[in-house]
Phi, psi and omega in degrees: 000322179295325180291323182287332183224067182296330180290322177295320178296320179295315177301313180297318180295324179282333183276333184305315182301341180297334180275353184300315180303319178296313179303313182296319181290326185270345182289137180233140175288144174264154178299154181304323179297319179293315180301317180298320179291322178296320178294319178298318179297316179300316181297316182291324177292322183292330183260355181291143175266358183295318180222144174234122179257101182242126181247000000 
């Protein structure tokens, strides 16, 4: 898709940083306990044979 529409990709890449102030203002830290559980979940998903997401 990027090869077919390089100008669209450039416009999108230049437009994306405009949203950074909103992301920074809305972002919240999660408690350490929640973060630990999320890391555990990511590890189990990465090593699981149940599903493979290959792009």
